[in-house]
Every structure is written in structure tokens, then in C-alpha cells.
N, C-alpha and C positions, 0 to 999 in steps of 0.2 A: 359619416364623415368623423364627426368632433371623438365620437368612441376609438377610430380607427388611428388619429392624431394622437390621442391618448395613449392608447397601445404603443403607438410607435417610439413615442417619448420614453415611455417607462422601457423601454427594447435598448436605446440609445444610455439611457441612464443606468441601466442594469450592466452593460458593458465597458462604459466607461471606469465605470466602480469596479468591474472584475479585471479590467487593463491595470487600472491605480495599484490594485493590490498587488497586483504580479510584478509589477515593476520596483513598489515597495520590498519586496520579501526579494525579491534577485537581489535589490541593495543590499539588506540588511545583515550584514556581517554572523557568522555564527560564533568566531571565536578560536576556532581553530585551523583556520586558511595556513598560518604559521607552522605546521608541526616539526617538529627539528628532524625528525626520519626523512622529510623531502628536501633539506637546506642541504645546500651544494648540489643540485641535482636538476637535470633539465628532462622532461621528458615528451617526448618525439614521438612519432611514425616511423618506421623501419619498413621498406621493402626488403624480402630475403631473397637473395641472390646466390645462396651458396649454402653447401650444410655438410656440418662432416657431426657423423655419428660415430667413430671409433670409439670415444670414451664413453658410449651407453652400453651398461653392462643387462644381458634380458635373462630373466629368471621366470620362463615362464609367460602369464600375463604381464610380472610386475617389468618395469624396466628404471634403473637407478641408476647415477654415474651424471652427464651432462651433455650438452649439444652444444655445439660451437657452430655458428651462422655467421656467416655476411651479409651485412646493412647498408641498403641505400637510405640514408636519411631523407624524409622525405617533406620533413617540415621541422622548425624551430633556429634553436642559436648555429646548429651546425648542417644545418641544410646543405645535401649534394655530396657531403663528404661518404668514405666509404669506410666503418666502421666493423669491428670483429665482436658480435655480441654471444654472451654466454646464457642458456636455460636447462636451470638447473632441476634433474627430476629425484624425486622424492620416495619413488617406489609406490605414491599412490595413482590409483587410476581416477578420483577424484578432483583431486589436485594438478596432476601434468599435463603436460599437451608438449607434442612432438609438429614442429616446424616444415614445409616443403618450400621447395625453390617458388616463388611466386606469390606467398604469404606474405600480409603484410602485420608489421608487431607493435604491438606497444611497448616503448624501450623506458627504461629509466638512465639516462645518462649523470655518472657522476664526475665532477673535473673542478679543479681548480684552476683558473685563468686561462688560458689555452690547454693545459693539460688535462688531456682526458684520464681517468683513473680506468673505470670500468662501465662496460655497459651491460645491463641486466635485462633479458628479456622477460617481460613482464606477462602477457599474454598476446593471443592476438586481438588484430583491431578489429574490433565489430562498432566504432560509435558510427560507422555512415551508413551502415545496413539498419542498427536502430534509428536513425532518424529516417532512413526511409519507409519504415514501417511503420512509425508513427504520423508521419506523412500520409501515406495509403489512408490510415484508419482515419486522421484528420478530416481528408477529402470525400470519403465515404459517409463520413458523421456530417459532414455540414451539408453534400447533398440529398442526405435519404431524411435530415432533422430541419432543415434550413438552419432559423435563426435559434431554435433551441439547438440544434447540434454546435454551433460556435457556440454558446454559452453553457455547453456541456463541456468543451475544449477548455474554455476559461475553471470550468470549476477541476475539471481534471491537472491541468497546470497550479491551478492555486492549491491543491492538497496534496502535491508532489512536491512543492516550495513548503509549504507550511512543517513536511514533517521533514523534510532535510534543514528547514533554516532553524526551525522554532521547538518543535518534538523532540528529534534526537539531542542536539544539543543541550536543553532545560534538562535531560535525563542524565548526559553525562556530567552534568554538570551539580548533579548530586540535588536537584531537587525532589520533591515526593513524587515519583514515578503517577500514583493513583490520584491525587489532586491535577496535576500537572495535564493526564490522559483527561481527566473531567474535562478541567478549562477546553484542550485542544479540541475534544469532540463536539462538546457543546456548541464553539464560538463556529467549528469549522458546519456542522450539520444545518444552524441558521445560515450561513453566508451560503452552501449549496443547494437551499431548498430556497433561498431570495432568486438564485438565478433561475429557477426553473419557474416560479411565481410574481419574482419581481413587487413591488408592495402590493398588498394581495392580505385578506383575512386568510386565503386560503395558505401562505408562508408560516402564519402564528397558527393554524391546524396542526399542519405536521411536522413543525416543528414541534410543538408540545406532545405529541403522538410519540415523535423521535427520541426525544428526553428524559422521555416518560421510563421507554424501554432503555435506556443507557442505566437509567441510574439502578434499575432493578438487576442489568446484568451485572454491573459492578458491583453493589451490595450481594450479590449470589457469588460470584465470582472469588469475593477476596474471602465469604465465608467457606466457600466450598473447597478452596485451595490450601486453608489451611487442616480442614477435614480431611480430605485426601494427601496430605501431608508430600504437595508437590513444590520440588524447589527449585527454583526459574534457571538452576544451571539446564534445564532439560530443552530449555533453547535452544537451536543452530546457535555457534559461535561463540555461548556467552559465557566460557570458559576462557576462552581466547583473549576475550575484553576487560577481564579481572587480571590476564599476564601481561596486559598492556598500560598495566600501573594505575586501573580501574577497581583497587581490590574493596574500596567502599562502597560501592554503588552495592543497591537492594535487589540481588533478581528477582526475587518473587516476588517483589510489588512491581517490577517492572514486566515478569509475565501477569500477573491480576490486572495489569491494565491491558495487555494487548488481548484480554479477553474480550471487553467491551469493545476497545478499538476496534479490532475485529470485527467485532458483531453490527458497528454503528451504522456501517453501508446497509447491508440487510435489511433494518429497521427503519433508515430512513428510505430506503426503497419502496419499501412495505405504507410507510404511512404516507410517502406522496398519492404511490396507486389507490387508494383511499382513500384520500381527501380527492382526488382527481372524478372517482367514481360519484361520489357525493355530488361533488359540484355539478358533474356534468346532470344528473338525475332533477337537479335543481334548475339547473337550465330548462330542461324539458318540459318541467312541472314547476314554474317558480310558486305554487301556493300550496308548497311539500308541506307538511305540519316536520316538527324539527324530531319526533319521533319516529316518522318513516323512511327521514334523513338520517339518522343515527342505526336503525335499520338494516338500510340499503349499504351505508359502510362494514357491520358489520360481516354483513350475509360477504360481502366483497372481500375480506379479513378471511374468514372461513375458506374461502377456497382458495387464499394466495398462503395460505399457514404452509400449508400441507408439501405445496412444492420447495416454499422457503426455506421447510427444517432440511429438505434432502438438500438444498443447493447448500449451506451451513456442511452439513457432512460431507459432500464432495469436495469443497472445496480443501477446509481439512486435513483429510485423509487423501488427498489424490498425491502428496508429496511423499506417504508414509509407505506406497505400494511393496517397494521393497522390500522394507521390514516385515510386511505380512506375509510375504512370498518367502521371506528367511525364517519365520513363525511356521508355516505350512509345511515347508522345504525337511523341518528337523521334528514333526509332529508335534512341537507344541502344546498341552492341553490350553482348551480356549480360556478355563478357569483363569489357566496363568496369562495367559494372555492380556487378558483384562485386570491383571493386578498390575502389568508393569507402568513405570510413571511413565512411560512415552505414550504408551494406550490411556492410561487413565487422565492423559492430559490433552490429549484430544476428545475425550469423552466430554472433560469435565466444559473443553470450548462447544462443543456441538451442543451438548442440551444447556448448558446455561445461554448459550445464543438465544436458542430456540425458546427457551423463559423471557427472554427481553422480545423476541416477536409475538408471543400470546399478549405481552402487556400492551404492547402497541398497538396491535390491531384494532380491540374494543374502546381504549382510550382517544386515540387518532379518529372512530368514528362516535364518536360519544362528542368529542370539540367539534369536529367539522360537523354536524350535525348541528351544534347549537349558534355554529357563526356563520354559516355557509345559508342555511333557509332562511327564510326571512320572518316566519312566526317566532326560531328559534332567539334571532337577532333580535326581533321586539321584548322580548322574555328578556 
């Protein structure tokens, strides 16, 4: 009974800390809330009640010109009004969108006083569907995992808010992306693992294993980015960032930091798996030696690393399927494909991240065996 009450107290404490962190992060300003581009504008949701496609010029798959839409404003300063909005088409299938009667659109309304100067249709309104999807995910997670699922939701929220409120603003302000990324992943790793185990030796074991993998990935990422001669502009939308007034940003350093930040989740996962496995063995056999505990962790790590490496490969390459299809359709030789900087960047991400996993497994097993077994703790 005493152990149960202690466990419940720990759960309540970690939940309180999680909610407190989320509250602090939500209130934390980024410094970019009052961007000039949105001054004198109102963002609102409008329902499309009519469309005029007469100004659209079609040429095969490409469409250019503009689409005019009659819009019923659903919220904001101009709620209930009927306005005419413009949807500009640039001839890009990736960026363009077409609206039909009944669609809901996100609008940017430029105004001065009561005078409306322009209504630009930004995109389809998807926020309600996104909230619904997240709500379904949260319900399933809590139903399946109980309090652990709820704490996983807290970790999920803290991670998103930390990226948006801390990582991105620090990089925009010109701080070193490498050091910011290291500090960010270190702190986030400890916080997330804390939500898994609470105040426990397992938190120390899993955190130390993850941090060693992050350091390894960071060093190798910096070294081989330079050796591969990869420029940070290989990242999507990076050039747009430069043209937006941030010419002094070091894109290559941002790319380097993205390597170990992107791999940190898999390393965290592996370290938690190994730590939990060693803990379960110790619970079943309390008198196990530290060496036996370490070897149990190593065996689990060996089994997990094979799938983890493949997970990284699929995660990184999934967004480049169309690029690979272009290469194959054009008959591009494999040696040429492997030399292209986009492909080299993905190889760098995958292999360096896998190096981090290889480092995490034995070190986590070592620390978990020493900390969690009774004989190891005594030593």
C-alpha cells in the first residue's frame, strides 16, 4: 500500500510539472509575434459561397491567373459579412489550390479602419480537422496506455512548444545552431525520459545513454557534413529564409544540428527500451549480477538496432520517393544518384543517426546494469 501511494504521488508530481512546463512555454514570447507582414491585417475563416474561374488560364496540368470567390466570414472583426476574395495561382502544383462552393478557407483581410482593402485566400482551412485528429490520437493513447499515455501527451505537447518557442526563435536570432541544438536535445531528452520513469534511477540510466548517442551523432554530423561538402541550402525552404531578411544565418550549421536533433528521438526510444528491459530482468531476479544485467541490455540493444536503423532510413527517405522516381524514369546511373547532394544529405542523416544508435545501446546497457542491479549499485 505504501509503495502504491508513493507511485501515485510520483505520477501526480510529474503530471503537475508537465502541465506547469506547458503553461510556461505557452506564455513564453518568441519575439516574432508582431511581424510587419501581418500588421494591419485580420486573419479569419470564410465559407466559399460562389466561385469565378473565368480568369484562370489552363495549360495542361499548369494553371495560372486568379480565382475569385464569394466568402461568408465566419469569425473575427468582419463576422457575418460577404466579401470577395482572390486566390492567386502561380502555376505550381505544389503551392496552388482551387476552391469549390462549400469549402472553408483561411483568409488574410487587409483593412484600414472600416475600409477593407483586399481579401487574399491563403489556403483551405484545416485546423478543425487537425484538432479532431489529435483528439482521436490522444483518446486512443490514454485508453491504451492509461496514465503513461497521458504523460506521453504531455511530452508531445512540451516537445512541440519547445521547438516553436525556444529552438526556432534562437536559431532565427543568430545563436549558434550547434550549441542551441545540443542544449535543446539534452534538456528535452531528460524531461521526456523523466515523464516515463519519474524520480528514478532508470531516468539517469536512459538519459545518460541517450546523451552519449547525441554527442556522437553531433560530432560525426559536423565532421562528415564538411567532408561531403553539403551546404545547408539542401534543406527545403532554406533559401526562402535567406530572402526573407535573414541572410546572416548559417544554414550549414542549422543542417548539422538537424542531423542529431532528428535522430535524438530514435536514440531516446532505444535507451528507454534497454533500460526497461534491464529493469524487468532485475525485478524478476533481484540478485542478478551487474555483468548479467549489462549483457541482458546488450542483447536487447542488438535486437532493436536492426529495426531502428531501418526506421531511420524509412523516416528520412520517405519524403524523397518522387525524387527517386525521377532518377529512375530518367535512367540516371546509381553512382550519379549517390553523388547528388540531396541524396548524400539523406545518406549522411541515416548513417550518422545509426552511429548514434550503435553508441546508445552498449552504453545504456552498461549504465543500466550498474545502476539498476543491487550488486552494481553496491559497487
